[in-house]
Structures are given as C-alpha cells and as structure tokens.
N, C-alpha and C positions, 0 to 999 in steps of 0.2 A: 574814513569811517562815516557811515550814514547818520543823519540826524534823526533822533527818535521824536516822532510827533504823535499826536493823538490819533491821526488818520492811520499811521503805520501800525499803532498798537491795535486799533479797532480791526484793521484788516487781518492782522496776525491772529487775533482771537477768533474771527470767523473762519479762517483757514484751519485752525486747530479743531474747531467744532465740526467742520466739514470732514476732516480727516477721520474723526471718530464715527461719523454717521454711516458712511457707505459700507464698511466691513460688517457693521451690525445689521444693516439692511440685508446684505447678501446672505448672511448667516441664518436669517429667519425666513428666507424664501424657499419654497419647495418647487412649485410650478414655475416661478420666475426664473429659476436656474435651469429648467429643462426645456423651455420653449425657445423658438427662434426669436432672438432679440435683435431689433433693428434700432441702433442708436447713432445719431450724428450730432456733433456739437454745433448745431445751427439753431438760431432763435426761432421759436414758433409760439403760437397763441392757441388758446382753447378754440376748438372748432376747425382747425386746419386739417387737411386731408393729406395723407402720405400714401403714395403708390408703391406697393411692394411687388416686384416682379416674381412670377412663378415660372419655372422652366417648362418649355413646351415638350410635347411628346413626338418622337420621331420613330419611323419604322425602318427595319433593315431590308435592303434590296439585294436579292441574289443576282449578281451581275455575271452573265454567261460570257464565255470567250467571244470576243468581238462585239460584245454588247456595249451599251452606254449607261451612264449613271442616270438616275431619276431624281432630279432636283425636287426638293420638298419646300413647301412654304409654311413653315411652322408659325403658329401665332403664339407670341409670348404672352403667357397668362398675366393677369394683374389683379391684385387684391387691394382694395382701397380701405385703409384703416384711418378712422377719424380720431384725432386727438381730443376726445370728448371728456376726459377725466383729469381734473386738476385737484389733487388731494394735498392736504397740508396737516401738519401737527405743530402746534405752537406751545411754547412753555416759557416761563420767566425765571431768571436767576437773580436774586437780590444782590448777591456779592459775587460778581463774576471773577474777581481776582482770586478769591478763595478756591474756585474751581480750577483755575490755572495752576495754582500751587499744589492742589491735590487732584491729579488726573482721574482717580477713581470716582471722585465726586461728580466730575463732568459726565462720566458714563452713566451715573445714576439718573441724571437729568435727560441725557440723550437717548438712551436705549428705549424707554417707553414710547417716545415720539417716533422713533424709527420702526419699532415693532408695529405700531399702529398703521404706518404706511404699508409695511410688508403684508399685513393681514388684509388690507383693502385690495392690493394688487392680487394676492393669492385668491381671494374670493371672486374677483372679476374674471380671472382666467378660468377657474373651475366652473363658473356659471355660463361658460360658452358651450356647455354640453348639448343644448338643444340644436345648435347649428350643425352638428355632425349627424347627418341623416342618410349618408350614402350607404353605410353598413347597418344591418339590422341590429336593434338593441338586444344585448345578451343579458342573461340572468333573470331572476325573479325578485320583485320587491319583497323584503322581509325574510328572504332565504339567504343564508350565509354562502359565500363563494366557495367553490370546490376546485380541486385540481383539474377536473374536466372542464370547468368554466374558464379557467385561466388558459388552458390548452385551446379551447374554442376561440378565445379572443386573439391568441397568437395566430391561429389558422386564418381567422378573418382578415387580419392585416396582411398576411402573406398572399391571400387570394386577391386582395386589393392592390397587389403588385408593389407593396412596400419593399424596397431593397433589403436583402437579407443582412447586409453589412451595417444597416442603419440601426442605431440603438432604439430599443422600444421601452416604454415606461408604462407602469400601471400605478396610478395614484388612487388610493382607497381611504375610507374613513377608518376610525379606530376599531370598530367592531369587525369590519371585513379583514383588516390587517391581523387582528387577533385570531380570526378563524383560519387565515392562511398559514400562520406560523404554528398552528396546531395540527396541520395535516401530517399524519404520522410519517409518511415517506420523506418529508422534507424537514422534520423537526427532531430526528433522532440520528445520533452519530453512526450507528451501525448501518443505516440505509442511505444517508446523505453525506457521510463523512464530515469534514470540517465545516461545511455549510450548515449541516444539521446541528452541529455543536454551537455555532454562532446563534442560530435561532433559539436553541434551548437555553443557552447561558446569557447571551447578550440581548436576546429578544428581537433581533433583526432578521428579516426574511432574506434580504439581499436579492439574489436573482433566482427566478423560477420560470421555466418554460420560455426562456429568452427575454423575459421582462425584468427590468430593474424595478423593484417594488418599493414604493414610498407611501407613507401615510400623511394625511393632512387633516387638520381640525376644521377645514372649511369646505369639505366636500358637500355639495348641496343636497338637501333632502326635501322631498315634496310628498303631499298626500297624507292621509291618516289611515292607520289600521288596515293594511300594513303601510308603513312609511317606505317610500322608494328612495334609496340612496344611490346617487348618480356618480359612481366611480367612473374613471376614464382611463382607457388604454390608448396610447398614442405614440407618435414619433415627434421629433423636434420640429419638423416642417409642417405639422398639422396646425400649429397655433403660432400666431405672430404677436409679439409685444413690441410696440413702437414707442420710444421715449425721445423727447426733444427738449432742448434747453429752454428755460423761461428767461425773459429779459431781466437784466439787473435793474434795480431802482434808479431813478434819475439822480445824478450827483447833486449833493447839497440838500437832499430831502431828509437827511437824518438817519438813513438806513445804509448798511453795508452788506454786500452779498458776495458769496463765493460759491463755486461749483465743486461738487464732488463727483468724480467720474472713474468708473472701474468696470472692466469686463462688459462692455456694451450696455452699461447702465449709468445713469446720471441723475443727480438731484441738486437742488439749490438750497443754500442756507442763508437766511437773511437775519441780520441783527439790527435792532432798533432800540431806542430808549423810550420807556414808558413813564412819563412824569407823574401820572396818577398813582403809580405803585412804587416809584423810585427804583425800578428794576430794569435790567436788560432783557429784552424780549427776543427770543430766537424762534424763527419759523423755518421748518424743514418741509419743502414741498417738491412735488414732481408732476410733470405733465406727460400723460401717456394715453394710448389707445390699444385695444387688443381685439382680435378677431380670428376666425377660422381661416387658414390659408389653403389647406388641401383637405377637402371633406372626407375623402376615402382613407386618409392616414390616421383616423381615430375611430374608436368604437366605444359606445356607452356600455358599461358593465354594471348592471343594477344588482343591488343586494338589499 
C-alpha cells in the first residue's frame, strides 16, 4: 500500500481538476473542433515557431507504350505558425476539500475558466478571415445570406480544387444562421423531409449545399452602417491550430502542475497556495498559435 503524503494529495487534486477541464473546453469550441489541429506533447515557449508541412501538387503523365516516366521534383509546402498566444484563466477555491467531496461544485469553478479559454481560441481562429485572399469575397454587408449565396460558396471551393470528399464547413453569426434556417425549401418538412423538420423544430440547419453549417457568437464584424459580418466557408486544411505543452513549475516552488490532453488538444493546470487569501489558486492555461494553411481552401461570405 502506498503512503499518503501531502504531495500525493496535491497531485491527485490537480489531476482531478485537469480531468474536468478538457471535456468542458472541447464542448465549447466550434472552430477549434473543425480546423486542422497540430498537437505534440513537447515542451515549448511563447514565440517558438512550428513548421507545418503542406502536401505538394503533382501532375499525371500519360505514358505511351515504350515511353518512360517523367520524374517530378515537388516542393513540399511549409506553413510557419508562431506560438504567440499564451492565455490563462485563474480562480481561487477557499475550501478545496469541499469541492472534492461535491464534484458538481468543482464544475462551477472550472467551467467559467475553461469557457474563457475557448472563447479566446474561437475568436482568434475566426479573425483569420483577412488571410484568405485567393478566392473573391462573396456576399454583401448588411444583406442576409440566401440559398444562392451558399451555393456560390460551395462552387467557389470546388473551383479551387478542394477535394469533393473533404468535409466543408460554413460558420456564421446568429443573424445569418437565422436567415438560413428560414429559407423555405430547407425549413419545411414537405420540401426538405426530416432535415426540414429538424430546422423547424430543433432550430438546427445541419447540412446545406454540401456545407455543415454552424453558428458562433464570435464571428467578427467590421464597419458601420452597414456592418460587415465576416462568415467563413472552409475545409479542415484551410486553417491550422498548433498547441504545445508549457513547462511545469520547478519542483519545490510551491506549485503543482498536470496536463490535460485529448483529441490533439492539450492544456496545463497549475495549483498553488495563496497565503494572502488562504485559498488554493488554480490556473488553467494553453500555449497556441493559428494561421491560414491553404489560402484557396476558404472563402469569406459576408452578410
């Protein structure tokens, strides 16, 4: 039987908090769950650069009888993503033992901190829209999206040689989402079947014109009268989100850390004691960077 020590107890507490953190984070992400996530459990610091390879383009050669192959020298593309964002959310728990006895109480402390991190990541990913310049901007500021506009966005990605088998996503704000689910052909059972019933009863658009449609509260808006809402149609490989581990505190400094890792995503939970407030302090933080990977695999859809 192992000996119970204060160190063991502290580590167990941090592991419990970390276990609660990541599922809540993943559940509050929209963009973060759709883009290409690159995560490795290696230590990194703010400002480090990660090289993300991009597949090269090859051409097919028609080899005639008796002919020879034509070797190609493809250049492997490279996207440099800087780990320039270190975000944290810190909270204090006066009586941590009470939280351990009542798990729901721990969630009350943990969820607001995790949601704050998710909102920051969501906003940073959606604010990449100016980097997608390969395709012409679609839509008109202040004008609700229509079926024809969604169709045009899908056609644009097809013409940009996005593979047909690749999932396509359209992330819009609440007003655009509301307009899409009121398009008669897609919101009535007699024209769209079960999908129309879901839009009518559950309020979910689901899939339209080969796009999985999601709404986010953090779609950026610019300008005044009319305000331009920068919705984004894209595929997974259009955007890269790179996450790396942060180092643990030095032993003996009064802080205990643990990592929470799931589905190419990871964050750090640090527990320390604050003598001024006589409380345990928890810091949930993550180091990441994001950037456009393939310019032609996304298109701005303004409304």
